[in-house]
C-alpha positions as MATLAB code, in Angstrom:
seq = 'MPLNYELLKSLSETPGVPSREEAIREVIVAALRPLVDEIRIDAIGNAIGIRHPRGHKGSSAPARRVLIAAHMDEIGFLVRHVDKKGFLRLQPVGGFDPRNLVAQRVTVTTRDGEQMRGLLMPQGKPIHLMRGEEPKAPKIEELFVDLGLPAETVQAKVEIGDMVTLHRTFEHVGDHVSGKCLDDRACVYVMLEALRALGDHEVEVIAVATVQKEVGLRGAQAIAHDWHPDIAIALDATLAVDIPGGSEENAVTELGKGVAIKVMDSSSISDPKLVRFSRDLAAKHDIAYQLEILPAGGTDAGMLQRIHGSRPTITFSVPVRYVHTVNEMASVTDLDAAVQLLARVLEAAHTFGHA';
ca = [
     -46.568  132.544 -206.843;
     -43.406  133.994 -208.410;
     -42.640  137.549 -207.403;
     -44.113  140.161 -209.792;
     -40.887  142.115 -209.573;
     -41.735  144.892 -212.066;
     -45.019  145.703 -210.338;
     -43.401  145.878 -206.905;
     -40.527  147.941 -208.309;
     -42.961  150.419 -209.851;
     -44.950  150.662 -206.611;
     -41.788  151.253 -204.568;
     -40.192  153.878 -206.780;
     -43.244  155.991 -207.657;
     -43.467  159.107 -205.404;
     -46.612  159.860 -203.386;
     -46.646  161.539 -199.959;
     -49.917  162.240 -198.109;
     -52.134  164.525 -200.193;
     -49.856  164.124 -203.246;
     -50.765  160.558 -204.256;
     -51.714  161.241 -207.899;
     -48.784  159.438 -209.571;
     -48.859  156.330 -207.351;
     -52.664  156.144 -207.669;
     -52.263  155.988 -211.468;
     -49.911  153.016 -211.133;
     -52.270  151.215 -208.749;
     -55.423  151.857 -210.770;
     -53.756  150.512 -213.915;
     -52.807  147.315 -212.066;
     -56.185  147.059 -210.331;
     -58.416  147.578 -213.347;
     -58.268  144.054 -214.856;
     -58.773  142.467 -211.421;
     -62.087  144.077 -210.440;
     -65.477  144.860 -211.915;
     -65.570  148.562 -211.087;
     -63.144  151.291 -209.961;
     -63.990  154.486 -208.115;
     -61.916  157.348 -206.798;
     -63.453  159.172 -203.840;
     -63.141  162.814 -202.880;
     -60.115  162.352 -200.644;
     -58.307  160.261 -203.295;
     -58.805  156.618 -202.192;
     -58.686  154.162 -205.103;
     -61.548  151.654 -204.676;
     -61.861  148.422 -206.641;
     -65.170  146.526 -206.407;
     -65.173  142.822 -207.223;
     -68.476  140.996 -207.270;
     -68.856  137.355 -206.121;
     -67.445  134.742 -208.488;
     -68.945  131.265 -208.826;
     -71.621  132.052 -206.213;
     -74.411  129.442 -206.179;
     -76.004  130.392 -202.869;
     -79.124  132.291 -201.938;
     -80.279  135.544 -203.481;
     -79.541  137.395 -200.242;
     -76.982  140.270 -200.511;
     -73.426  139.002 -200.431;
     -71.305  139.571 -197.342;
     -68.952  142.502 -197.992;
     -65.259  142.289 -197.155;
     -63.161  145.443 -197.290;
     -59.371  145.333 -197.723;
     -57.304  148.482 -197.105;
     -53.636  149.055 -197.876;
     -52.312  152.614 -197.821;
     -50.599  154.057 -200.882;
     -48.969  157.103 -199.305;
     -45.371  157.236 -198.170;
     -43.617  159.378 -195.578;
     -41.842  162.356 -197.049;
     -41.918  166.177 -197.135;
     -43.589  169.210 -198.554;
     -41.585  172.344 -199.424;
     -42.300  174.989 -196.754;
     -39.764  177.659 -197.822;
     -37.453  178.531 -200.733;
     -34.659  180.812 -199.503;
     -32.779  183.548 -201.327;
     -29.979  181.154 -202.339;
     -32.399  178.548 -203.716;
     -32.175  176.064 -200.856;
     -35.409  174.333 -199.863;
     -36.700  173.958 -196.301;
     -39.074  171.108 -195.564;
     -42.243  170.225 -193.694;
     -42.348  166.495 -192.856;
     -45.494  164.498 -193.625;
     -45.015  161.316 -191.686;
     -42.459  160.231 -189.157;
     -38.830  160.086 -190.222;
     -35.879  159.461 -187.912;
     -33.549  162.314 -188.930;
     -30.495  160.121 -188.315;
     -31.419  158.244 -191.519;
     -31.747  161.345 -193.655;
     -28.275  162.882 -193.861;
     -26.735  163.029 -197.359;
     -29.649  161.273 -199.060;
     -30.788  161.963 -202.605;
     -34.321  163.255 -203.003;
     -36.816  163.912 -205.748;
     -38.683  167.204 -205.803;
     -41.892  166.981 -207.813;
     -43.120  170.382 -208.950;
     -46.685  171.567 -209.565;
     -46.151  170.832 -213.288;
     -45.032  167.259 -212.597;
     -41.381  167.892 -213.304;
     -39.103  165.742 -211.186;
     -35.867  167.367 -209.997;
     -33.075  165.516 -208.202;
     -31.604  167.116 -205.118;
     -29.408  166.414 -202.091;
     -30.750  166.376 -198.510;
     -28.178  167.830 -196.173;
     -27.955  169.214 -192.595;
     -26.983  172.816 -191.949;
     -23.738  173.429 -190.080;
     -19.995  173.058 -190.433;
     -18.256  170.143 -192.241;
     -16.378  167.798 -189.939;
     -13.066  169.192 -191.205;
     -13.881  172.558 -189.536;
     -15.366  171.275 -186.255;
     -12.017  171.358 -184.403;
     -12.815  168.733 -181.812;
     -16.533  169.390 -181.528;
     -18.741  166.288 -181.318;
     -21.046  165.898 -184.332;
     -24.711  165.903 -183.265;
     -27.678  164.142 -184.792;
     -29.536  166.651 -186.968;
     -33.038  167.840 -186.350;
     -35.625  167.754 -189.142;
     -35.862  171.541 -189.162;
     -32.060  171.759 -189.805;
     -32.247  169.809 -193.055;
     -32.367  171.470 -196.469;
     -32.438  170.396 -200.117;
     -29.763  171.538 -202.564;
     -30.978  171.280 -206.180;
     -27.646  172.448 -207.617;
     -29.345  175.206 -209.605;
     -29.223  179.030 -209.517;
     -31.591  180.566 -206.999;
     -33.701  182.234 -209.677;
     -34.231  178.908 -211.458;
     -35.271  177.204 -208.232;
     -37.632  180.030 -207.305;
     -39.279  179.847 -210.721;
     -39.793  176.099 -210.649;
     -40.460  175.214 -206.998;
     -43.200  176.546 -204.773;
     -44.510  175.933 -201.264;
     -46.358  172.633 -201.066;
     -44.367  170.796 -203.727;
     -43.643  167.156 -202.882;
     -40.208  165.933 -201.793;
     -39.519  162.173 -201.567;
     -36.404  160.159 -200.941;
     -34.837  158.659 -204.096;
     -33.805  155.019 -204.130;
     -34.038  152.275 -206.729;
     -35.752  148.978 -205.872;
     -33.376  146.027 -205.838;
     -32.995  142.380 -204.971;
     -30.723  141.995 -201.910;
     -29.894  138.327 -201.421;
     -33.150  136.445 -200.855;
     -34.966  139.676 -200.101;
     -36.018  142.880 -201.823;
     -35.171  146.422 -200.712;
     -36.323  149.923 -201.605;
     -38.180  152.923 -200.287;
     -41.723  152.906 -198.932;
     -42.268  149.154 -198.751;
     -44.370  150.551 -195.934;
     -46.887  150.247 -197.422;
     -46.370  149.624 -201.100;
     -45.471  146.002 -200.306;
     -49.027  145.555 -198.968;
     -50.592  147.286 -201.955;
     -48.688  144.677 -203.941;
     -50.114  141.919 -201.661;
     -53.657  143.169 -202.230;
     -53.258  143.278 -206.013;
     -51.583  139.873 -206.257;
     -54.169  138.283 -203.912;
     -56.921  139.490 -206.225;
     -55.012  137.902 -209.102;
     -54.689  134.652 -207.174;
     -58.270  134.608 -205.925;
     -60.491  131.744 -206.966;
     -64.286  131.521 -206.567;
     -65.570  133.624 -203.716;
     -69.050  134.292 -202.381;
     -68.277  137.680 -200.805;
     -68.214  141.093 -202.431;
     -64.639  142.357 -202.211;
     -63.925  146.052 -201.797;
     -60.175  146.528 -202.366;
     -59.003  150.020 -201.361;
     -55.638  151.738 -201.714;
     -56.046  154.406 -199.085;
     -54.475  157.836 -198.845;
     -53.077  159.922 -195.987;
     -52.558  157.049 -193.569;
     -49.209  158.416 -192.391;
     -50.805  161.611 -191.162;
     -53.666  160.117 -189.179;
     -55.570  157.304 -191.042;
     -57.535  159.917 -192.936;
     -58.289  157.897 -196.032;
     -59.362  154.951 -193.906;
     -61.725  157.164 -191.929;
     -63.394  158.324 -195.163;
     -63.715  154.748 -196.391;
     -65.192  153.578 -193.129;
     -67.829  156.324 -193.362;
     -68.713  155.584 -196.960;
     -68.651  151.774 -196.950;
     -70.075  149.484 -194.328;
     -68.273  146.135 -194.606;
     -69.153  142.991 -192.715;
     -65.455  142.226 -192.305;
     -62.515  144.632 -192.604;
     -58.887  143.591 -193.291;
     -56.084  146.141 -193.096;
     -52.753  145.370 -194.777;
     -49.618  147.082 -193.500;
     -45.913  146.674 -192.894;
     -44.702  145.796 -189.458;
     -41.371  145.832 -187.680;
     -38.858  143.026 -188.127;
     -36.267  143.809 -185.454;
     -34.301  140.606 -186.045;
     -31.008  142.476 -186.384;
     -27.937  143.171 -184.274;
     -28.784  145.266 -181.263;
     -32.254  143.854 -180.926;
     -33.477  141.154 -178.597;
     -35.602  138.057 -179.190;
     -38.473  139.302 -177.078;
     -38.580  142.673 -178.836;
     -38.216  141.449 -182.432;
     -41.971  141.783 -183.121;
     -41.534  139.693 -186.275;
     -38.697  138.060 -188.243;
     -38.034  138.050 -191.955;
     -38.654  134.751 -193.690;
     -41.007  133.395 -190.981;
     -44.182  134.172 -192.959;
     -47.034  136.657 -193.034;
     -47.794  138.256 -189.634;
     -51.285  137.865 -188.277;
     -51.705  140.843 -185.991;
     -53.029  140.306 -182.481;
     -52.885  143.992 -181.554;
     -51.095  147.323 -181.921;
     -51.667  150.732 -180.395;
     -54.614  151.544 -182.723;
     -56.601  148.323 -182.744;
     -57.032  144.857 -181.290;
     -57.812  142.259 -183.956;
     -61.040  140.350 -183.612;
     -59.961  137.127 -181.789;
     -62.334  134.997 -183.880;
     -60.873  136.422 -187.095;
     -57.384  135.681 -185.803;
     -58.361  132.078 -185.135;
     -60.131  131.824 -188.513;
     -57.030  133.146 -190.321;
     -54.682  130.863 -188.393;
     -56.798  127.806 -189.207;
     -56.790  128.673 -192.930;
     -53.034  129.225 -192.877;
     -52.552  125.828 -191.287;
     -54.987  124.169 -193.724;
     -53.154  125.574 -196.765;
     -49.615  125.214 -195.315;
     -49.019  128.997 -195.302;
     -46.209  130.157 -193.050;
     -47.327  132.749 -190.517;
     -46.267  134.397 -187.285;
     -48.331  136.138 -184.634;
     -47.641  139.844 -184.068;
     -48.039  142.312 -181.242;
     -46.754  145.812 -182.165;
     -46.249  147.934 -179.016;
     -46.456  151.287 -180.813;
     -47.874  152.204 -184.200;
     -51.079  151.430 -185.956;
     -52.798  150.617 -189.248;
     -55.944  151.557 -191.127;
     -57.725  148.953 -188.929;
     -57.810  151.606 -186.182;
     -60.436  153.533 -188.194;
     -62.094  150.618 -190.033;
     -62.897  148.919 -186.720;
     -65.053  151.576 -185.126;
     -66.360  154.199 -187.558;
     -70.108  153.783 -188.216;
     -70.375  150.961 -185.738;
     -68.050  148.096 -184.991;
     -67.265  145.185 -187.325;
     -64.832  142.243 -187.149;
     -61.457  143.654 -188.140;
     -57.958  142.243 -188.499;
     -54.567  143.272 -189.893;
     -52.255  141.068 -191.941;
     -48.710  142.435 -191.935;
     -45.616  142.097 -194.059;
     -42.511  142.017 -191.877;
     -40.072  144.744 -192.922;
     -36.578  145.552 -191.638;
     -35.452  149.163 -191.393;
     -38.974  150.646 -191.481;
     -39.204  154.363 -192.307;
     -35.809  154.448 -193.950;
     -34.850  154.603 -197.614;
     -33.647  150.939 -197.480;
     -36.639  149.035 -196.218;
     -36.231  145.276 -196.682;
     -38.821  142.493 -197.097;
     -38.661  138.732 -197.705;
     -39.967  137.378 -201.001;
     -41.328  134.315 -199.227;
     -43.175  136.505 -196.685;
     -44.764  138.485 -199.490;
     -45.965  135.317 -201.099;
     -47.311  133.995 -197.769;
     -49.314  137.252 -197.368;
     -50.744  136.944 -200.885;
     -51.773  133.350 -200.303;
     -53.347  133.955 -196.901;
     -55.383  136.941 -198.078;
     -56.646  135.038 -201.103;
     -57.635  132.001 -199.052;
     -59.346  134.169 -196.417;
     -61.400  135.940 -199.095;
     -62.432  132.570 -200.620;
     -63.656  131.360 -197.216;
     -64.948  134.593 -195.764;
     -68.585  133.700 -196.337;
     -68.203  130.945 -193.731;
     -66.751  133.175 -191.020;
     -68.836  133.042 -187.850;
     -70.950  130.141 -189.052;
     -71.241  127.015 -186.925;
];
């Protein structure tokens, strides 16, 4: 399938940190609505699309239920203090490496929905005044936002709890695409495009854009309590450490080598039979894939797998370079491979576990 560039661009550029997902949820629901039979928003904010079986000619028994989860939240900040000069101090929501944050542009979204551009800077002396001192990597608590406005204007517009996100446009870079929060908007895209590409299927599909993953899989925990799928599939970004300074054995995945079928990470071990089932379908349909073990980090599968009793669970991953930076990069061919694999698995999911 050709890349739906405008959809992915909109998903990447729309702000939405944990607990402040309203704007990105609107974008997702608008894209999801024509692809499903029913949409629900639960109390925590998960967007849930329900798609009934298509072309089902089997028995009258209840359809097997497959739940897909891709998180919509991005790492970012909440305002924790506005000082007397109008500078903002921040509370992180999600894990940033502060080395990647110096001199970035940010967007502050106020309680009224106004978006204000600002600069994220570290406190301390400019290099011209350091007189031989070695510059040190900043700490998160040393960063502040400069909105370039008088203190009284900032104090009137901005309050504690307002959302702060990194600002970066989504772009083609060579054969790849790059922007902010491809972790995990790239996988929300995969979920939406797989529903578009999906043919006849005998399972009921529950497609969920989850919230608050980056602060502890909270949306996934709520979904696992409320829905009891027969099979659960998490969709998330994974590391592609195929860059200078890395090593072959620690690359995890590589860009352009296909969708990653996760074997395990620190939150879940994929069901081995589902791994085999997915690999066989990928081979049958000539879909490029790679196997993935992620030493640290997890996905919504960690909650989906064990809340309210166990069920077969797996994660399909999109390899991403420079994860948790403002310049995350993904391969167009890997995105398409992920779309195709998810669609084919959903079409065949009624046969999983059958002799």
